[in-house]
N, C-alpha and C positions, 0 to 999 in steps of 0.2 A: 320294373313296373313303377308307374307313377300315377298318383291319384289325379283325376281330371279336375276336380274342383279346387283342392288345396295345393296341388303341385308337389306334395310330399312323396318321398320315395317309399314304396311299400316293399319290405324285404320278402324274399321267397321263404316259404315255410321250411323248417329244419327237416331234412329227409330222414334223419336217424329215428325220429319218432314214428315214421310211417312204415319202417321195416320191421316185420314181425320175427320173433325168435321162436322157431318151431322145435328147437332141440329139447325143450322141457315140456312138450305138449302131452297132456293126459286126456284120453278119450272119455267123453261124458256118457251118461246113460242112454242118450238118444242118438249117439254116433253109430253109424253102420260100420261093422268090421270090414276091412279091405277084402277079405275072401268073399264075402257076400256081395260087395259092391262090384267086384270084377267078374261075377258070374254072367254068362251070356243069357240074356233074358228074351232075346228076339230071335225067332227062327224064320228066316226069309222064305224057305220052302213051304212052310205051313201057311204063311201069309199069301203066297202066290196061289196055293191051292184054294184057300178061302176066297180069294178074289175071283178065281175062275168059276167057282160054284155060285158066287153072288151074281156074276155077269150072266150066267146061264138062266138064273131065275128072273131076270129082268125082261 
């Protein structure tokens, strides 16, 4: 990369500072536990039934 005005070479940023180390991660008070996050919260069949009822009322 080269600056347009001055012509100096701009070095690429060091990638090691961008890589996160998740091995020592501790969950905070607002983090959702994985068991709750992976629960199925959308039921397709109930939604289809609700849409059918909604269309009939229109």
